[in-house]
N, C-alpha and C positions, 0 to 999 in steps of 0.2 A: 184873272190871274195877274199878280204884280211881280214881274220877272226882274230879278237882279242877276246880271251875268257875272260869272266867275271865270278867272283865267284857266285855260286848259293847261295841263290835264287836271281834272277834278273828279273825285269819287265821293259822293255824299255819304254813303254808308261807312266807308273807311274813316272819313273825316269827323263823323259824329259818334264813332264807336265809344269814345271816352264817356259819353253821356249815358251809355247803356251798360257799360262793363262793371262799374264799381258800386252801383246803387243809385237811388233816386237823388238828384240834385234839384232842390226846389227852386233854385234861381236860374237853372239851365235845364229845364225839365223835358225829358223825352217821353212823349205820350202820343198815342194814336198815329204813329209813323212820322211824327214831326218833332222839331225842337221848339220849345216855347221859352220866351224870355220877356221879362217886364222891362219896358223902355219908356221912360218918362211917365210912369204910372199906367201905361197901357199894356195889355196882353198882346204879344206879337207871336205869330206862328211862322216858322221857317221850315219849308218842306222842299224836297227835291222836285225839279221840273226840268224838261229838256232845255239845255242851254244855260242852266244855272240853278237858281233857287227861287221859290215863290215866297215872298214876304208879305204878310198881311197883318196890319195895315203897312203900307209902304210910303215913306217919305225920306227926306235926307237923313234924319236922325236914326230911324229904324234900319234903313239900308246900310248905313255905316256900321252900326252895331252888328248886324247880321254878317257883313263881310269880314269883320274882325273875328267874330266867334268862329267862323269857318275857315280862318287862315288864309284869306285872299291875298294878304300882303307878302306871303312867301313866294319867291321866284324859284319854281321847281326845275326848270330846264337846265340851268347851269349846275344845279346839284346833281341831276341825273347824269349829266356828262361827266362830272367828277366821279360819281359812284361807279360808272362803267369802267373806270381804271382800276377798281379794287374788286376782284372777283367775289369776295365774301359779301361786301356791301351791295354789289350789283345783284347778287342772289336774293338779298333781303328786299331790295327795292322792286325787283320784278314782280313780287307777289303783293306789293302795296302801292302800285303806281296810281297816282291821283290822290294819295293821302296828303291832306293839308292840316298840320297840327292846329288844334283850336287855340285861340288867343283870348285871354281875359280882357274885356273892354275897359275895366276899371282898375286902377292901380291898387287901391285899398283892398278891393275884393281879392285881387291876385295874392297880395301878401298875407291876408288873413287865411286864405285857402291853404297857403304853404305852411302857416303856423299850425293849422289843424292837422296837417299831414306829417308833422315832425315826429319821427320815431314811432309811428303806428301804421297799420295796414291802410291801404287806400279805401277798403270797405268801411273801416272804422272812421276814417277821416270824412268820407262822404256822409255818413250818418250824423256825425257831430255837426258838420257844416249845415246840413239840412235842418237840424234842430235850431241852430243859430238863426238861420234865415227865417224860419217860421216864427221864432220868438221875437225877433227885432226888425224883420223886414216888413214891407207893406204888400198886401195881397192885390194881385191884378188878375182876376179870373182864376184860372187853374194854377197860376205861377205866382211866385213872390219876387219882389225886388230884393237885391242883396242889401243888408243893413248899411245905412250911411255911416260915415265916419263920425258925424255929429251925434247920431243916435247911439252908437256903441260907446262913445265917450261918456255917456251918462249912465251906463250900466254898472252894476256892482260886480265885483269879482265872484261873489257867491252865485250870482245868476248864471255866469258862464260855467262855473264848476258843476252846477245842476244839469247843464246841457251835455256834460261829458268832457269838458276841458279839464286838464290837470290844473292845479293851482298855479303852476309856473306858466303854463300856456295862457291862462286867463290873464296873468300879469302882463305877458308879452302883448296880447291882443289889445288890452286896454291902454297899455303904454303907447302902442302904435297909434291908436285912435286919438290919443291926447297929445302926441308929439307935435312939434312945430314944423317938421319937415314938409316941404312942398312936394307931394307925391306926383302931381301932374307935371311939375317942372322937371322931373327926372328925365322925361323924354328928350330934353334938349342937351343932356349931358353925354359924355363918352361912357363907354362900358366901365372903365376904371373909376370914373367919377361916381357913377351910379353905385357900384360896389362899395366904394368908400363911404358914401352917405348912408347906405342901408346898414352896413355892418356896424356902424357907430350906434345903432339903436339896440336896446336890450332885447335879446331873443332873436335877432336877425343875424344869422351867420352866413358863411360862404354859400352853403347849399341853397338857402332861401333867396339870397341875392341873385344867384345864377338862374334859378327858376323864374324870378321876376324878369330878368333880361330875356329869358327864353319865351315865357308864356304871357307876358304883357307887352314888352317892347319888341318882341320878335327879332332880337338881335342875332345875326348869323353866327357870331363867335361864342355864344353862350354854351356852357357845358356844365351840367349840374354835378360838380364833384362831390363825392360822398353819397350819391344816390344809390341805394341798395339795388333797385331794379336795374339801373344802368350798369352797375358793377356785374350783376348776373348776366346781362345781355352781352357785355363785352367778353366776359369769360366764356359764355355759351358759343358765340360766333367766332371768337379769335383765340380762345384759350389763354387770354391775358386777364389776370385777376387784379390788375392795377388800372382802374379806369382813368385815374388822373394822368398816368404816364401815357395811356392810349390816346389821350386828347389830341396830340400832335398829328396822329394818323389821319384825322378828319379835317384838318385846317384846309380852307377857311369856311367849312360848312359844318361846324361842330353842332349847332342847334338842330338842323334837319337830320344829321346823322344820328344824334342821340334819340330823337323822336322815332326815327325809322327802326333803329335797333330795339328800342323798347316795344314798339308795335310788333316787330318781327318776333320778339321773344314771346309775347302774349298770344299772338295769333298762330305761331308756328311757321311763319313765312321764312324761307331761306334755310330752314333747319334740315 
């Protein structure tokens, strides 16, 4: 066993639910009770074990990817103390204690994933994403690596349309792959600077930029304005149909609040 310790509290089943709920994700594959990911061309298995997770094979690279995938960088204790002051949020959190939102290890993957999810159901987005991964990624055992930016830049628009992309989304994805923006360098910028650079790209709007802040950079103040699921969750738990205005209620823990409200809506926690 190759143990990687995760911060307490931690619930493996809750934190990996995304990989089972919306369909098969060939780049983050749930199979045989474990999460599989290609790292550096190698098939990596991530499974629950007492005290943390079992990562095989384990080295500095695979351990870092596994920790990011399972949301290790989130600090839950201050959020739980904050949630305890809001009876509604406290009820949601009580049923989801130990949930650590998954974080995309790669910035390009995070943005392409959001583009596939624009204005379609998550089931449809997962299906399109998996076809993209299988077509342009590299296989490592039972899992595929997500297509590199360089590989996708060489693709034709018609190839993406054949996979289920709308023509406009195909343009957005290829435009991002061919853009000059330094995606890795965004981690050094403030939230506002990240938003500004991303929304300057065609097809990247406020919603996509916020999800990038939330699910790649794990920024605490990210709040995916305009997200249909989040709007439903805020309305369900608070009776407020304006999720943009509701944002201030959750300062300075907007990101974790959004993830817990969404998980609570889908799981029935706190309802």
